[in-house]
C-alpha positions in Angstrom: -12.2 25.9 -29.9 -11.4 22.7 -31.7 -8.0 24.1 -32.6 -7.4 24.9 -29.0 -8.3 21.4 -27.9 -6.1 19.9 -30.5 -3.0 22.0 -29.5 -3.7 21.2 -25.8 -3.9 17.5 -26.4 -0.6 17.6 -28.5 1.2 19.5 -25.7 -0.1 17.0 -23.2 1.2 14.1 -25.3 4.6 15.8 -25.6 4.7 16.4 -21.8 3.8 12.8 -21.0 6.4 11.5 -18.5 8.6 8.5 -19.4 11.0 6.4 -17.3 14.5 8.0 -17.2 16.7 6.8 -20.1 19.4 4.5 -19.0 17.4 3.2 -16.0 19.0 -0.1 -15.0 16.7 -3.1 -14.3 18.4 -3.4 -10.9 17.3 0.1 -10.0 13.6 -0.6 -11.0 12.0 -2.6 -8.2 8.8 -4.3 -9.3 5.9 -5.2 -7.0 2.7 -7.0 -8.0 -0.6 -5.9 -6.6 -2.9 -8.9 -6.7 -6.2 -10.1 -5.1 -9.7 -8.7 -5.1 -11.4 -5.4 -4.5 -9.6 -4.2 -1.4 -6.3 -4.4 -3.3 -7.8 -2.8 -6.3 -9.1 -0.1 -4.1 -12.6 1.4 -3.4 -11.7 4.4 -1.3 -12.6 8.0 -2.4 -9.8 9.6 -4.4 -8.5 12.9 -3.1 -5.8 15.3 -4.3 -3.2 13.4 -2.3 -3.9 10.3 -4.3 -3.5 12.2 -7.6 -0.1 13.6 -6.6 2.6 11.3 -8.1 6.0 10.6 -6.6 8.8 11.0 -9.1 10.1 7.5 -8.4 6.9 5.6 -8.2 5.5 4.3 -11.5 2.7 1.9 -12.5 1.9 -0.3 -15.4 -1.4 1.0 -16.8 -4.2 -0.8 -18.6 -2.4 -0.2 -21.9 0.8 -1.8 -20.5 2.6 1.5 -20.4 4.8 2.8 -17.6 3.3 6.0 -16.2 3.6 7.9 -12.9 1.5 6.1 -10.3 -1.7 7.9 -9.3 -5.1 6.6 -8.0 -7.1 4.9 -9.1 -4.4 2.4 -10.2 -6.6 -0.5 -11.1 -9.2 -0.8 -13.9 -11.1 -4.0 -12.9 -14.4 -2.2 -12.4 -14.0 1.4 -13.6 -17.3 2.7 -12.2 -16.3 1.9 -8.6 -12.5 1.7 -8.5 -10.7 4.0 -6.1 -7.9 4.2 -3.5 -6.2 1.0 -2.5 -3.0 0.2 -0.6 -0.7 0.1 -3.6 0.3 3.8 -4.0 1.0 4.4 -0.3 3.0 1.2 -0.3 5.1 2.4 -3.3 5.6 5.9 -1.9 6.9 4.6 1.4 9.3 2.2 -0.2 10.6 4.9 -2.6 11.3 7.2 0.4 13.1 4.5 2.4 15.0 2.4 -0.1 18.3 3.2 -1.7 20.2 1.3 -4.4 23.2 -0.7 -3.5 25.4 1.3 -5.9 24.1 4.6 -4.8 21.8 4.9 -7.8 18.2 6.0 -6.9 15.6 3.2 -6.6 12.5 3.5 -8.7 9.3 1.5 -7.7 7.3 -0.2 -10.4 3.8 -1.2 -9.3 1.9 -3.8 -11.4 -1.9 -3.6 -10.7 -3.6 -7.0 -11.4 -6.3 -7.2 -8.7 -9.9 -8.0 -9.8 -12.8 -7.1 -7.5 -15.0 -10.0 -6.5 -12.5 -12.7 -7.6 -12.4 -15.9 -5.5 -9.1 -17.7 -5.2 -10.3 -20.2 -7.8 -10.1 -17.4 -10.4 -6.4 -17.2 -9.6 -5.7 -20.7 -10.7 -4.6 -21.6 -14.3 -7.8 -21.4 -16.4 -9.7 -19.6 -13.7 -12.4 -17.3 -15.1 -14.1 -14.4 -13.3 -17.6 -14.1 -14.6 -18.3 -10.5 -13.3 -15.5 -9.0 -15.3 -15.2 -11.6 -18.1 -11.6 -11.9 -17.1 -8.9 -14.6 -16.4 -7.2 -13.0 -13.4 -4.3 -15.4 -13.1 -3.4 -15.4 -16.8 -3.8 -11.6 -17.1 -1.5 -11.1 -14.1 1.1 -13.5 -15.6 1.2 -11.6 -18.9 1.5 -8.2 -17.2 4.2 -9.2 -14.7 6.3 -10.9 -17.4 6.0 -7.9 -19.6 7.1 -5.7 -16.6 10.1 -7.9 -15.9 11.6 -6.7 -19.2 12.1 -3.4 -17.5 13.0 -4.2 -14.0 13.5 -6.9 -11.3 10.6 -8.4 -9.3 11.1 -7.6 -5.7 7.7 -8.6 -4.1 4.1 -9.6 -4.4 1.2 -8.1 -2.4 -1.9 -10.2 -1.9 -5.2 -9.1 -0.5 -8.1 -11.4 -1.1 -10.4 -13.7 0.9 -13.8 -12.0 1.2 -15.1 -14.1 -1.7 -13.8 -17.3 0.0 -15.3 -16.5 3.4 -17.7 -19.4 3.4 -17.1 -22.6 5.5 -16.7 -24.9 2.5 -14.2 -22.5 0.7 -12.3 -21.4 3.8 -11.5 -25.0 4.6 -9.3 -25.3 1.5 -8.1 -21.7 1.3 -4.6 -22.3 2.9 -3.8 -25.0 0.4 -4.9 -23.0 -2.6 -3.1 -19.8 -1.5 0.1 -21.8 -0.8 -0.1 -23.3 -4.2 -0.7 -19.9 -5.8 2.4 -18.5 -4.1 4.5 -21.4 -5.3 3.1 -21.1 -8.8 3.8 -17.3 -9.0 7.4 -17.9 -7.8 8.0 -20.6 -10.4 6.4 -18.7 -13.4 8.1 -15.5 -12.6 11.4 -17.3 -12.2 11.8 -15.8 -8.7 11.8 -18.7 -6.2 12.5 -16.5 -3.2 10.5 -13.4 -4.0 8.9 -12.0 -0.9 5.1 -12.2 -0.6 3.0 -10.2 1.8 -0.6 -11.1 2.4 -3.1 -8.8 4.2 -5.9 -9.7 6.6 -9.5 -8.8 6.1 -10.9 -5.8 7.9 -12.5 -6.1 11.4 -15.7 -4.7 9.9 -15.9 -7.6 7.5 -15.2 -10.1 10.3 -18.1 -8.6 12.3 -20.6 -9.3 9.6 -19.2 -12.6 8.4 -17.9 -15.0 11.0 -16.6 -17.4 8.3 -14.0 -14.8 7.6 -12.3 -15.5 10.9 -10.9 -18.7 9.5 -9.5 -16.8 6.5 -7.7 -14.3 8.8 -6.4 -17.1 10.9 -4.8 -18.6 7.8 -3.4 -15.3 6.6 -1.9 -14.5 10.0 -0.3 -18.0 10.3 1.0 -18.2 6.7 4.4 -16.7 7.5 5.1 -19.8 9.7 4.0 -22.2 6.9 5.7 -20.7 3.8 9.2 -19.2 3.6 9.6 -15.5 2.9 6.0 -14.7 3.5 4.8 -11.8 5.7 1.5 -10.5 6.8 0.1 -7.0 7.0 -2.5 -6.9 9.8 -5.5 -4.8 9.0 -6.7 -4.7 12.6 -8.2 -1.3 13.6 -8.8 0.0 10.1 -12.1 1.5 9.0 -14.6 0.7 6.2 -16.1 3.2 3.8 -19.6 2.5 5.1 -20.3 -0.8 3.3 -18.7 -3.1 5.9 -16.6 -4.6 3.1 -14.1 -2.1 1.7 -11.5 0.1 3.4 -12.0 3.8 3.2 -9.2 5.9 1.6 -7.4 6.7 4.8 -7.4 3.1 5.9 -6.3 1.9 2.5 -3.3 4.2 2.7 -2.5 3.0 6.2 -2.8 -0.6 5.0 -0.3 0.2 2.2 2.2 1.5 4.8 1.8 -1.7 6.8 2.4 -3.7 3.6 5.6 -1.7 3.1 6.8 -2.4 6.6 6.2 -6.1 6.3 7.8 -6.2 2.9 10.9 -4.4 4.1 11.3 -6.8 7.0 11.3 -9.7 4.5 13.7 -8.0 2.2 16.2 -7.5 5.0 16.2 -11.3 5.7 19.0 -13.2 4.0 
């Protein structure tokens, strides 16, 4: 039995997929997945979510490029599940083509941390629940990924932890500063950024979240090359906080549509 398991593990290692040799950085479009739990994903994983697309990859916890499957994040392993990232990547892979006719590959960079307030996404920000520095960890992972491809966009879904009157009043300023900081650190001053609104179900239980959504919906008018994926009409998984799997996938497709609209702008 032990010999069988050893041989099986060796065959699995040999069969592990790698990015195509000769893949040009211009063909490998990188997208950052940032924010808190609804970006990390809390939906129930199904067969669909375990089925990779040949041109959608993710940077795993070990900083290796592997075919993207759910769960993509690793912030809270006991609860992590389906988020919007994989559906986003699959839709882009199906709809985008390289300028030279070469196939486009999508590289997703999971960096979201469940329960993280926007203050944890500032330099030096610490997230007590996960003993993590979300901003600094994201910077390290994205800069590593940029060695393989070109940054094409940033997805942001966060705000539940800032849905309190005293935090919401400064949320727009802090988010605007974060976007500017990301663009500067990644040396991508015009990289498109798409933010996503909080679910209707969360608004229903926390009226302070209305102000957060108002800010998110209005941000495209305040900051250049920013779009918004509206989560209106989507459904929670029963906890009035997190999108269920079907809604997380739909939100991912909305992110893709908003991102593509930004990418088409000069």
